[in-house]
N, C-alpha and C positions, 0 to 999 in steps of 0.2 A: 505492500499500500505507501510504504515512505517514497516507494522506487519510482512509483506510478505518479505520485504529487510532486516530485522532482522532476520526472521528466513531460509534465503537463502544467507548468507555474504560470509560462507564456496565456496559456488556454485558459487555464483556470481562471486567473486575473479578469482576462478579457470577458468570460464568461457570467464573474460575478458583477464588473461594471453593466453588464446587459442587464442580468436578474435585476440590480436595482432600479436602476434607470425604467424599464419596461413594466415592473412591479408597481411603481410610484404612475405612472400614466394610467395603468390599469386601477389601480386605488384611484383614482381621483377621475376616471374615464364615468358619465354616467350614460347608464343603458337607454336604446332609444326602442324605437317600435322594434324593428328588424328584429332587434335582438328578443325583448320581450316575446314576440309570437312565438319563434323556434322553442324559448321556454313553458310557455303556455301550453302550447302542443304537445310538448312529453309531458308537461304535467297532469293535463286534464283528458287526454285522450287513450284510449287503448291500443295494443299494437295494432291491431286490423282498420281501427279508427284512422289514425294516422297514417298509414299507408290510403287507406281512402282523400285524406285530405292532402295529399302529396299532387292530386290530379287540380289541386288548384295551388299550391308552392311552385310547383317548377323545379320542387328540389328535389334531391336524393336521399333516401330513408338513412343512409349512417350518420349524418350529424345527431339524428333524433333520437337511435341508439343507443348514442352514449350519453345522450341527455337523462335518456328515461330515469336510469337510478337514481338519478341525482335528484331529478324533479320528483318523483314520487314517492321517495322515501323523505324528504319535507328539508333536504339540505337550503339553506338561504340562496336566492337570486342570484348573489355574488360568485358562486360555483362556474357559474356559465361561464364568467370571465378567466377563470382560474384554468378551466377544462382548455378553453383557446389559447391561453397566455403555455400552459404547460405542453401543448401541440408546437406552438410554434419555437418555445424554446428549446425542444429538441429537435426541430430541427437545424436552428442557429449551432448549436453543438456539435452537430454533424455534420455544418461549414465549416468550423474552425476544424475538427480534427481530419476532416476527407476531402476537402476541397483542394486541386493543385494550385490554388494562388497563393500568394504569400499572406503571411498574418497580417499584413497592415489592410490587405486587398478585404481578407475575409473581415475586418472591423467593419471596412465601409458598407460592406455588405449588410451583417446583420444589425446595423445603425442605420439601413436606408429606412425609407418612407415604410412599404409595406410590413419590414421584418419586424422595425419597432414599435409601430405605432399601430396601422391600418389593419395586420390580420392576427395581433395579440389583444389588443384594445377591443378591438370592436368586434366581440364573440359572434360570429357567423360561420358558416360552412367554410371559409374561405381561408379557413387556419388549415385547414387539408392542403392548399395548394402548392406553401412553401416547401410542407413535408415529404409531398407524393415526389416535387420537383429533383428535392435533395435526393432521396431514395434512387432516381429514374439517373439520374448523374452519375451517385457510386455505385450501381450494379450497370450501369450500359458496357462498361470496356470489356465485361464479366457477362454479357448478356448472351453468346451463345453457348459458353460454358457450362452456365447457371443460370437458366433461362427462367426458371421459375418466381426467383426473387426479382428479375425484370419485370416480368408479366404481374405479381405480385403489384410492386411499384407501380404501375401503369393503370390499373385496377383502382387502387386506392384514388389515382388521379383523376380516374374515369367520377368517380363518386363525391369530389369535392363541391364540381359546380358545372351545370352544364356548360358553358362559356369554354371549358378545358375539352370537352369531345371532341373537339378539329384536332388538336395535338395528340388525344388517346389514338384518333382513328390510324393515323400516320404514323404513330410511332408502331402502332399493332399492324398494322401492314406492311410498312419497312421491315420490322422484324419476319417477317411470317414468310415475306420474301425471298430474306434473306437464307432459311431453313433450306436443307434438302428435303424434300417429300416422305414422309413414314409417317406409320401409323398414328405416332403419336405425337408428331405435329401435327397433324389434319385432327385428332380429335381438341387435342388441346384449344386449337383455332376455333373448332365448333362451340365449345365449351363456352370460350369466354364472349363470342359473339352472342351465344343465347343468354348469356348470364347480363350481359349488359344490354339488349333487346327487351328483357323482363322490366331492368331498373330504369329503363327508357319510357317504358309505358304510359305511367304515372305525369312525365313530362311533357310528352305528346300528347296527352288529356287538358294538359291546362292551356293549351293553345286555344283550345277550344272556351273553356270553362271563366277561366281568370280574365276578370273583366280591365286590369291595369296594365296588360300588357297590350303593344304599340297596334297592335291591328292591321297595318300596311298589309296591301296585297304583294303576294310574293313575284312581283314584277318588274324588270330590268327599264328601265327608262332615265334619261339624264338628268333628272330630280333625284332618282335614289343613287345616281355615279356622284352625282355633285355630293349629298348625303354621305355616304361611305368616306370621301374625298375628307369631308370636314368631320369626321368621325377618326380620323387619320391625325388631324390637327388636335382634337380634343383631349383625345387620349393621350399624346407625348404632353398636354400640359398636366393632364393627371397622371402621368407617371412621375412629371416632376414636383408637382405640388406648387406650381406656378404657370401665369399662361406669361410672363417676361419673354418678348419675341427672341432676343438673342439668346437664352437658355433654351428655346424651343427653337430655332435654327442651330445652334450645336448637334443637339440632339439628334434634329433631321439628320443633319451631313454624317453625325455616324451610324445611323443605322440607314443609312444608303451604301455608306463606302463597306460596312458590314454586309448588306445583302450583294453587293457586285464581288465584292472576294467570294463568297461563299457559294453563288453563282456560278464563278470560275475552278473553284478550287474545290468544291465539296458543292456537287447540285442535287443529291439528295438533301443535305441537309436543308437548302436553299428551299427545296419544294415540301420539306417537312415545316418549317418557321412559315414561308407564304402562305402554304394553304391553313394553316391554324389560327394564322393572325387576318385573313381574310375571310374564315368562316366567325371570328370573333364581330371583326364589320357589319356582317352580315347579320349577328344577332343583335346588335346594336341599331341597325336603322331599320329592320324588319318589327324586330320581336320586341327589345325591351333596351331603354338607356345605357348608357357605359358609365355608371358608377365608378368614385377614384379606386375602390378596390377590387373591380371589375377589369378598370381599365389596367393596373399595375399588375395583373397574371402576367401579361404581356413584357414586361418587366422580367418577371419568374422565366418568362420563355428563352427572355435572351441571355437571362444568366444561366441556363441549363446549357445552352450549346455555345457559351461563351468555357462553360469547366468542358464540354465536350471537346473542344478546339485545342484547349490547352491540356489533353492528355494525350490527344491525337498527334498533335502536330507542337511538340516540346522544341525543336529546332527551330521553325521555321521563322525566318525576320518578319515578314509580313505582319504576319499575326501577333508575334510578340511585342514590335514596336507600334505597330501603326492600330491595330484593334482594340490589344491590351490596353494602350495608354489612351484610347477615348471612352472605353468602357469605365477606365479611372476618374475619367474627368466626370461623365455621368451618375458615377455610383457617387461621387462627390457631390455634384449640385443635387441628387436625390435624397443623399444623407444629413443635408446642411436643410434643405426643406422640411426634410421627416423629422428633424429636432426643431425645428419652427411648429410646424402643427400638434406637436406633441407639447412645445412648452403652451400652446396655446390654449389645449383640452385641458391641463392641468389650470391656468389660469380663470378658464371660462366654462360655464357651463354647456357642454356637446347638448345636453336633452335637460328643460327644467321638467321633468316626470319627477322624479324622486323629490322634490323639492314641493311639486304640487300635491302630490301622497302625505308630505308629511304636515302640509298645512290642514288637506283632509282628516287627518287621524286626528292633529290636536285639537279643531276644531269644529268637526262634525261630528256624531253621536252615528254609532253602526246602524241606529234603527231607524236612521234617515235614509230617504233613496237618492242615489246620485243618477242624473240622467246626461247619457252624453251621442248628440246624434253622428259622430265622427269616430266612428271605433277604430278604425289604423292611429288617428291619434293617442284616443286614449287606452288603447290598450297597454300605453308604455305605463301608465301609473298602476294597472293591475298588479304587476309582479309584487313592487312596492309596499301593496295592501294588505291587512291581516281580517280576513271576514268583511270585509268590505265587498259589495256588489254593485255594477253599473250598469244600468239598463238604460237600452235602445230601441228606438222605437220603430226604425225601419223593422226590426226581427220580432219587436214586442216581446221580448224577451231581455234577461241576462247575460252577459255573453264575459267571453275570458280573451279568447285569439278573436282571428277574424278570417272567415271564410271569403275569401279574395270572388263575391261576385254581385249581382243586379241590387245586394241587400245594404253593400256598401254608399249607394248612394245616398245626400243627405236629404232626410225630411227640412222642407220648407217652411216660414211662415206660421201661417194659423191651423197649416194641417199638420204641423207638427206637435201644437198645443194642445189641438183635441183631441190627439191620437193620447197625449197625456194624459189630459183633463177625464177622456173615456175610462182610461186604465185604472187610475191611480184615485181621482175625484180631488177633491181640497182639503182632507180630511189629514194625510199624512205632509210632513214638512220636507219638502223636495228639492235640491240643488241640482244645476245644470253646469255643466263642466264645460267652456265655453273653447272651441278648438284653439285660443289662442293661449288659452290656461296651463296646454301644457309647453308652449312654446315661451311661455314667459315665465311660470310658474307663480304669481301675484296671487293675491288673495280675491281681488275684484275680478278675477276670471272665473271666479264660483259665483255664479247668481242662484240667488235663491227665489225660485220660480212665481209662485205667488206672489213676490211683491214687487215683479218686476216684467211684466209681461210685455212692454212696450221696449226694456233695451234686448230680450230675446229676439223678436221680431224683426228686428233692424239688420 
């Protein structure tokens, strides 16, 4: 043990700093509705019901499986952040120990925007992306001699998020094309494909059931091409955490250089990268927008192939001097803005759900009724409240998690008040949670309904 500590002294120091910094961010970060949604689904539904709910979520089941024991056994809501943090921290340690980069490059990687803030602090299924990418990078060089580890790493990536399916498909396709056909390879290919298709069924269903998707027709037009090109610009901004034109242009030039180099020297890698990124652009243009967590998955794809290149081309001058140096510049920019946004999350509330919940618990009795017309915003409060219920006029019932269907459209004006009167009369004390209440967390956003009809109707 003493020898191991001595040999890994620098790595342990780096990891200790990462643990402390990421844990501080974790503690200060206030969870919002997207994080609450997965926790509440895991807490309040059975396994079969969770699988059925995935047809609205558009996500894979894995994240919910991991949350189920914690949520159902009554662990505090904070646990979801610990789970996410532990998964990304494992990725950080593997990068430090296994990557072919120098120690200070590893330092830039683990303190980058996604590794320090986006994936560990904002607890969602995206936390699997850095772990899966790291495992794929580690097992890539031995994929022919130890294929099971490599395939399992790809399967983990497949279960992280739908945006990674383009990369998953290309990695699997190129892997099986490299193999000599035999019985085991064919059976393995069939089994993996069947499992992926089964896991994708709920996601495909969500295209017709989830009212939050873009709903753009899958057609090719000048407008859609412009939209896809605009997505490229927006994704670079999201990867960097800034809209500064200089930094965006530097990154664009870097990506262009890498693309030209890959096309000339490693056409297979170029096809994988190009196809997987184009797939994401298609998702963002036709189905759902590119949030910073989604956009930074492209950062992780670039990191994967930088890792692969370094191991395959250790003596290549162009790769070592041009691409590596450019990657370090981008890492430095990404790291700077990652630290900036981390500090902002420490100083300012990412969400005011916790403050709103605290105000409710301190000022409103559990016997009173809380009413909200906006389920997605108000659900962020629910995991922080114990024994309180929130009633929604659209579904005319109490709710915790949200089902992304037509019921999410707000009732307005007197229709809303009529439903409330019809259900509760005027005997109980009722409180209305204004949608701004979740954003601001101030007591004036909690309105005592039957004292203030006019303010609600506005």
